C-alpha positions as CSV (number, residue, x, y, z in Angstrom):
1,X,60.2,80.7,102.7
2,X,62.4,80.9,99.6
3,X,64.6,77.8,98.9
4,X,67.4,78.0,96.3
5,X,69.9,75.3,95.4
6,X,73.6,75.9,94.9
7,X,74.4,72.4,93.8
8,X,75.7,69.2,95.5
9,X,74.0,69.3,99.0
10,X,74.0,73.1,99.5
11,X,70.7,74.9,99.9
12,X,69.9,78.4,101.0
13,X,66.7,79.0,103.0
14,X,65.4,82.5,103.3
15,X,62.7,83.2,105.8
16,X,60.1,85.9,105.4
17,X,61.4,87.4,108.7
18,X,64.9,87.8,107.3
19,X,66.4,84.6,108.8
20,X,68.9,82.9,106.5
21,X,70.0,79.2,106.8
22,X,72.7,77.6,104.7
23,X,73.0,73.8,104.5
24,X,76.2,71.8,103.8
25,X,78.4,74.5,102.1
26,X,80.8,72.9,99.7
27,X,84.4,73.9,99.0
28,X,85.9,74.8,95.6
29,X,87.0,71.3,94.6
30,X,83.3,70.3,94.1
31,X,83.2,72.4,90.9
32,X,80.0,74.3,91.4
33,X,80.1,78.1,91.6
34,X,81.5,79.5,94.8
35,X,79.6,82.3,96.6
36,X,79.4,84.2,99.8
37,X,76.1,84.2,101.7
38,X,74.7,86.0,104.7
39,X,73.7,83.3,107.2
40,X,72.2,83.2,110.6
41,X,72.7,79.5,110.9
42,X,74.7,76.9,109.0
43,X,74.0,73.1,109.2
44,X,76.9,70.7,108.7
45,X,75.9,67.1,108.3
46,X,79.5,65.8,108.4
47,X,83.1,66.9,108.4
48,X,84.0,66.4,104.7
49,X,85.2,69.4,102.7
50,X,82.3,69.2,100.2
51,X,79.9,69.7,103.1
52,X,81.6,71.8,105.8
53,X,83.1,74.9,104.1
54,X,81.7,77.4,106.5
55,X,84.0,80.2,105.2
56,X,81.4,81.0,102.5
57,X,78.9,82.1,105.2
58,X,79.1,85.7,106.3
59,X,78.0,87.2,109.5
60,X,78.3,85.3,112.8
61,X,76.1,82.3,112.1
62,X,75.3,79.5,114.6
63,X,77.2,76.4,113.4
64,X,75.2,73.2,113.8
65,X,77.5,70.3,113.5
66,X,76.8,67.9,116.3
67,X,73.8,65.9,117.5
68,X,71.1,67.7,119.6
69,X,68.4,70.3,119.4
70,X,69.4,73.8,118.5
71,X,67.1,76.8,118.9
72,X,68.8,79.3,116.6
73,X,66.0,81.9,116.7
74,X,62.7,82.3,118.4
75,X,61.1,80.8,115.3
76,X,63.7,78.3,114.0
77,X,64.8,75.1,115.6
78,X,67.1,72.4,114.2
79,X,67.3,68.9,115.5
80,X,70.5,67.0,114.4
81,X,69.9,63.3,114.4
82,X,72.9,60.9,114.2
83,X,73.1,58.5,111.2
84,X,75.8,57.0,109.1
85,X,77.6,57.9,105.9
86,X,77.7,54.3,104.8
87,X,76.1,50.9,105.3
88,X,78.7,49.6,107.7
89,X,77.9,51.7,110.8
90,X,80.2,54.5,109.7
91,X,83.3,52.4,109.4
92,X,83.8,53.3,105.7
93,X,83.1,57.0,105.6
94,X,82.2,58.0,109.1
95,X,79.1,59.5,110.8
96,X,76.4,61.7,109.3
97,X,73.8,63.9,110.8
98,X,70.2,64.2,109.5
99,X,69.0,67.8,109.9
100,X,65.4,68.4,110.9
101,X,64.7,72.1,110.4
102,X,61.5,73.6,111.9
103,X,61.0,77.0,110.2
104,X,57.9,79.0,109.4
105,X,55.7,76.1,110.6
106,X,57.3,73.8,108.0
107,X,59.5,70.8,108.7
108,X,62.4,70.5,106.3
109,X,64.6,67.5,106.5
110,X,68.1,67.4,105.0
111,X,69.6,64.0,104.9
112,X,73.2,65.0,104.2
113,X,75.3,62.0,103.0
114,X,72.9,59.4,104.3
115,X,74.5,56.1,103.3
116,X,72.0,53.5,104.5
117,X,68.3,52.9,105.2
118,X,66.7,54.9,107.9
119,X,66.1,53.1,111.2
120,X,62.7,53.0,112.8
121,X,64.0,55.3,115.6
122,X,65.1,57.9,113.0
123,X,61.8,57.7,111.2
124,X,59.9,58.3,114.4
125,X,62.2,61.2,115.4
126,X,61.6,62.9,112.0
127,X,57.9,62.6,112.2
128,X,55.8,64.4,109.6
129,X,58.0,65.8,106.9
130,X,56.9,68.7,104.7
131,X,60.1,69.0,102.5
132,X,62.7,66.3,102.1
133,X,66.2,67.0,100.6
134,X,67.8,63.7,99.9
135,X,70.8,62.3,98.1
136,X,70.0,60.0,95.1
137,X,73.3,59.4,93.3
138,X,74.6,56.3,95.1
139,X,78.2,55.2,95.8
140,X,78.9,57.8,98.5
141,X,75.3,57.9,99.6
142,X,72.0,56.0,99.1
143,X,71.1,55.3,95.5
144,X,67.9,55.9,93.6
145,X,66.1,52.7,94.9
146,X,67.2,53.4,98.5
147,X,66.1,57.0,98.2
148,X,62.7,55.8,97.1
149,X,62.4,53.6,100.2
150,X,63.2,56.7,102.3
151,X,60.4,58.6,100.6
152,X,58.0,55.8,101.2
153,X,58.9,55.7,104.8
154,X,58.7,59.5,105.5
155,X,56.0,60.4,103.0
156,X,57.1,64.0,102.5
157,X,54.9,66.5,100.7
158,X,57.8,67.8,98.6
159,X,60.9,65.8,97.5
160,X,64.0,67.7,96.5
161,X,66.8,65.5,95.0
162,X,70.4,66.4,95.7
163,X,74.0,64.9,95.4
164,X,73.7,63.5,91.9
165,X,75.8,63.6,88.7
166,X,75.7,66.8,86.6
167,X,77.9,68.4,84.0
168,X,80.0,69.7,86.8
169,X,81.0,66.3,88.3
170,X,81.0,64.0,85.3
171,X,84.0,62.0,86.6
172,X,82.3,61.1,89.9
173,X,81.1,57.5,90.4
174,X,77.5,58.5,90.9
175,X,74.4,58.5,88.8
176,X,72.4,61.5,87.5
177,X,68.9,62.3,88.5
178,X,67.2,60.1,85.9
179,X,67.1,56.7,87.7
180,X,65.4,58.3,90.7
181,X,62.9,60.3,88.6
182,X,62.2,57.1,86.6
183,X,61.2,55.3,89.7
184,X,58.9,58.1,90.6
185,X,57.4,58.2,87.1
186,X,58.5,61.8,86.7
187,X,61.1,61.7,84.0
188,X,59.6,64.7,82.1
189,X,59.8,67.0,85.1
190,X,60.9,70.6,84.5
191,X,63.6,72.0,86.8
192,X,62.7,74.9,89.0
193,X,64.9,78.0,89.5
194,X,63.6,78.3,93.1
195,X,60.9,77.1,95.5
196,X,58.7,79.6,97.2
197,X,56.7,77.8,99.9
198,X,54.5,78.6,102.9
199,X,52.6,76.4,105.2
200,X,49.4,77.7,103.6
201,X,50.3,76.8,100.1
202,X,52.1,73.6,100.8
203,X,49.4,71.5,99.2
204,X,49.8,73.4,96.0
205,X,53.5,72.7,95.7
206,X,54.9,70.0,93.3
207,X,55.5,66.6,94.8
208,X,59.0,66.5,93.3
209,X,61.0,69.7,92.9
210,X,64.1,69.2,90.8
211,X,66.0,72.4,91.2
212,X,68.3,74.4,89.0
213,X,71.6,75.4,90.4
214,X,71.6,79.1,91.4
215,X,75.1,80.5,92.3
């Protein structure tokens, strides 16, 4: 599997069998480069414009935007688990979905705009996590300390931060990646242009994959 990062909460997963999955596609107001991507499935964690711009996906993809288990190919299953965009049961910013993607014998979890601690029920539903994509910037989502708590609860093999401040969104009331990396003792980490991972080489992957934006 090849994982690239487009910025914000948007990732592109390319399977060895030619299956393509796009997560939380953002619209133009986010500020990162806009692109058009072939997709067989698109996951939408919630209905905000910076996470649900499905127009950038070409083809006729399955759109996963509600709770349940979706079998989008013989080899790919997505479980969408209800959660909240805030710490008030969704009253501030609405609902969110946690996406548990089973692909090429790997479990990839995308937390979307998770805004509060995980419940025990959610932790049990997620089970063993190989790759965790989680927001770390705070304000709209969990912050660095809360993200660390999520990592301690799920114990993923690879952590991929997302939804943090960069040169593109300097006026957003969120933090950059540094507070989270500081908590993990990984301030000197070198960003990766992409992540190529298989079940067989998972143990050789970095524990933290800070990713460069690839348009």
